[in-house]
C-alpha positions as CSV (number, residue, x, y, z in Angstrom):
1,X,0.0,0.0,0.0
2,X,1.2,3.5,-0.9
3,X,2.1,5.5,2.0
4,X,0.1,8.5,2.7
5,X,1.6,12.0,2.5
6,X,1.5,14.3,5.5
7,X,1.0,17.9,5.7
8,X,1.3,20.5,8.5
9,X,-1.4,23.3,8.9
10,X,0.1,26.0,11.2
11,X,-2.4,28.7,12.4
12,X,-0.5,31.7,13.3
13,X,-3.2,34.5,12.9
14,X,-3.7,35.2,16.5
15,X,-3.4,38.8,17.9
16,X,-1.9,37.8,21.2
17,X,-3.6,40.4,23.4
18,X,-2.8,38.5,26.6
19,X,0.9,38.9,25.8
20,X,0.6,42.6,26.0
21,X,3.4,43.1,23.4
22,X,3.8,45.6,20.5
23,X,3.9,42.7,17.9
24,X,1.9,39.7,17.5
25,X,3.0,36.8,19.7
26,X,4.2,34.4,16.7
27,X,6.9,37.1,15.9
28,X,8.2,37.8,19.6
29,X,11.8,36.7,19.7
30,X,12.8,33.5,21.3
31,X,16.6,32.8,21.4
32,X,17.1,35.4,18.8
33,X,14.4,34.2,16.2
34,X,10.7,34.6,16.0
35,X,8.6,31.9,18.0
36,X,7.1,31.0,14.8
37,X,10.5,30.2,13.0
38,X,11.2,27.7,15.8
39,X,7.8,25.9,15.3
40,X,8.2,25.9,11.4
41,X,11.8,24.5,11.9
42,X,10.6,21.2,13.5
43,X,8.2,20.6,10.6
44,X,10.7,21.7,7.9
45,X,13.3,19.1,9.5
46,X,10.7,16.1,9.7
47,X,11.2,13.9,6.7
48,X,7.5,12.7,6.9
49,X,6.2,16.2,6.2
50,X,5.6,17.0,2.5
51,X,4.5,20.5,2.8
52,X,3.4,23.2,5.2
53,X,0.4,25.7,4.9
54,X,0.9,28.7,7.2
55,X,-2.3,31.0,8.0
56,X,-1.5,34.4,9.2
57,X,-3.5,37.7,9.3
58,X,-3.9,39.0,5.7
59,X,-1.9,42.3,6.3
60,X,1.1,40.2,7.6
61,X,1.4,37.7,4.8
62,X,4.2,39.7,3.0
63,X,6.0,40.2,6.4
64,X,5.8,36.4,7.3
65,X,7.1,35.3,3.8
66,X,9.9,37.8,3.9
67,X,10.9,37.7,7.6
68,X,10.3,34.2,8.6
69,X,9.8,31.9,5.7
70,X,12.4,33.2,3.3
71,X,14.8,34.5,5.9
72,X,15.1,31.1,7.5
73,X,14.8,29.1,4.3
74,X,11.7,27.0,5.0
75,X,11.3,25.4,1.6
76,X,8.4,23.3,2.7
77,X,5.9,26.1,3.2
78,X,3.8,25.8,0.1
79,X,0.9,28.1,1.1
80,X,0.6,31.2,3.1
81,X,-3.1,32.1,3.4
82,X,-5.2,34.8,5.3
83,X,-6.7,33.8,8.6
84,X,-10.3,34.2,9.5
85,X,-12.5,35.9,12.3
86,X,-11.8,33.0,14.7
87,X,-9.2,30.1,14.8
88,X,-11.9,27.7,13.4
89,X,-12.3,29.9,10.3
90,X,-8.5,30.3,9.9
91,X,-8.1,26.4,9.8
92,X,-10.9,26.3,7.3
93,X,-9.0,28.7,5.1
94,X,-5.9,26.6,5.5
95,X,-7.8,23.2,4.6
96,X,-9.2,24.8,1.4
97,X,-5.8,25.8,0.4
98,X,-4.5,22.3,0.9
99,X,-7.0,21.0,-1.6
100,X,-4.5,21.7,-4.3
101,X,-2.1,19.4,-2.7
102,X,-3.6,16.9,-0.4
103,X,-5.6,13.7,-1.1
104,X,-8.5,12.5,1.0
105,X,-6.5,9.9,2.7
106,X,-3.3,12.1,3.4
107,X,-2.8,13.2,6.9
108,X,-3.1,16.9,8.0
109,X,-1.4,18.0,11.4
110,X,-2.9,21.1,12.7
111,X,-0.5,22.7,15.1
112,X,-0.4,26.0,16.9
113,X,2.2,28.4,15.6
114,X,3.2,29.4,19.1
115,X,4.0,25.7,20.4
116,X,7.6,25.5,19.2
117,X,8.8,22.5,21.5
118,X,6.8,20.0,19.8
119,X,9.0,16.9,19.2
120,X,9.7,15.0,15.9
121,X,8.8,11.8,17.4
122,X,5.4,13.2,18.4
123,X,4.9,14.2,14.8
124,X,5.7,10.8,13.7
125,X,3.4,9.0,16.2
126,X,0.6,11.7,15.3
127,X,0.8,10.7,11.6
128,X,0.8,7.0,12.2
129,X,-2.2,7.2,14.5
130,X,-4.1,9.5,12.4
131,X,-3.5,7.6,9.2
132,X,-5.2,4.3,10.6
133,X,-8.1,6.1,12.4
134,X,-10.3,9.1,12.5
135,X,-7.7,11.3,14.2
136,X,-5.1,11.7,16.7
137,X,-4.7,14.3,19.6
138,X,-1.5,15.1,21.5
139,X,-2.3,15.5,25.0
140,X,-1.0,15.1,28.6
141,X,-2.5,14.0,31.8
142,X,-4.0,16.6,34.0
143,X,-1.6,17.2,36.9
144,X,-3.9,19.4,39.1
145,X,-7.4,18.6,40.5
146,X,-10.1,20.2,38.2
147,X,-13.3,21.7,39.5
148,X,-16.4,22.5,37.5
149,X,-17.8,25.6,38.7
150,X,-21.1,27.6,38.2
151,X,-21.6,31.3,39.5
152,X,-18.4,30.9,41.6
153,X,-19.4,27.8,43.3
154,X,-18.0,24.3,42.9
155,X,-20.4,22.0,41.4
156,X,-18.4,18.8,41.0
157,X,-14.6,17.2,41.0
158,X,-14.1,15.1,38.0
159,X,-11.9,12.1,38.4
160,X,-8.6,13.3,37.5
161,X,-7.6,10.0,36.1
162,X,-9.9,10.4,33.2
163,X,-8.9,14.0,32.3
164,X,-6.2,15.0,29.6
165,X,-5.0,18.5,28.7
166,X,-5.3,18.9,24.9
167,X,-2.3,20.1,23.0
168,X,-1.3,20.2,19.3
169,X,-0.7,18.8,16.7
170,X,-4.3,17.5,16.2
171,X,-4.0,15.3,13.2
172,X,-6.5,13.8,10.9
173,X,-6.9,12.2,7.4
174,X,-7.5,15.3,5.1
175,X,-11.1,14.1,3.9
176,X,-12.2,13.5,7.6
177,X,-11.1,16.9,8.8
178,X,-12.6,18.7,5.8
179,X,-15.9,17.2,6.3
180,X,-15.9,17.9,9.9
181,X,-15.2,21.5,9.3
182,X,-17.8,21.8,6.7
183,X,-20.4,20.1,8.9
184,X,-19.6,22.7,11.7
185,X,-19.8,25.5,9.5
186,X,-23.2,24.6,8.1
187,X,-24.5,23.9,11.6
188,X,-23.1,27.0,13.1
189,X,-21.3,25.0,15.6
190,X,-18.1,26.5,17.2
191,X,-15.8,24.0,18.7
192,X,-13.0,24.5,21.3
193,X,-10.6,22.7,19.0
194,X,-10.3,20.6,15.9
195,X,-10.8,17.4,17.6
196,X,-14.2,18.5,19.0
197,X,-15.5,18.8,15.5
198,X,-14.6,15.3,14.5
199,X,-16.0,14.0,17.9
200,X,-19.2,15.8,17.1
201,X,-19.6,13.6,14.0
202,X,-18.9,10.4,16.1
203,X,-15.3,10.2,15.3
204,X,-13.0,8.2,17.5
205,X,-9.9,10.3,18.1
206,X,-6.9,8.6,19.7
207,X,-4.8,10.1,22.3
208,X,-0.9,10.3,21.6
209,X,0.7,10.9,25.1
210,X,2.3,14.2,24.7
211,X,5.1,16.3,26.7
212,X,4.6,18.9,29.3
213,X,7.2,21.1,27.6
214,X,5.0,21.4,24.4
215,X,3.6,24.6,25.9
216,X,1.5,27.2,23.9
217,X,3.3,30.6,24.5
218,X,0.4,33.1,25.2
219,X,1.6,35.2,28.2
220,X,4.7,36.9,29.4
221,X,5.2,34.1,31.9
222,X,5.1,31.4,29.0
223,X,7.8,33.3,27.3
224,X,10.2,33.2,30.3
225,X,9.4,29.4,30.6
226,X,10.0,29.0,26.9
227,X,13.5,30.8,27.3
228,X,14.4,28.3,30.0
229,X,13.3,25.4,27.8
230,X,15.2,26.7,25.0
231,X,18.4,26.9,27.0
232,X,18.0,23.4,28.3
233,X,16.7,21.4,25.6
234,X,16.9,23.0,22.2
235,X,19.4,24.4,19.8
236,X,18.9,27.7,18.2
237,X,18.5,27.7,14.5
238,X,21.7,28.7,12.5
């Protein structure tokens, strides 16, 4: 059987209001390079990734192409498309652009542009899991006790052994995730992540145990932690 191709879809269209910076969070410097460059480097260097579709704000496409993609030599970036009103709309825009490249059974890994510490091993595991099922979700077990709260009052304490914190990539066969997004759009359904759109249609999404270092950089505190991770675990791009 012919092996499926794998494509990365990287939403990087967020405004980063919680960061309180003068530039969008994906362009903040981490180890001398934009956060987004570190993220793209992992996919660029992964042999299983055929191409990358990058989603950015429309008015930042030229900047992103010149200052990140071209400047760092990311030859696998095959599309840079404008984002939508919400993240779900941005992912849909990216999926439409990938129609020119991906077949229904190819795998699409949807990964936050500001999660630079994803490992190549997790990419390979995600591709393998998604290619043989409805989808794969990188996640880690919840370390803290979680409470459900209504009007400031605790309602319940779920069993922590059943709780996982979703990360990315969230990976699916191209046909499966396109149908899930199209169905959600037609129904006016807004999911909290891409996996929830597949779950809504009865899909079985497998867990790929992740890494607590695979953080999403959204606050100044996250950036401090990311600098520590970079110093300890990663090499800065040449």
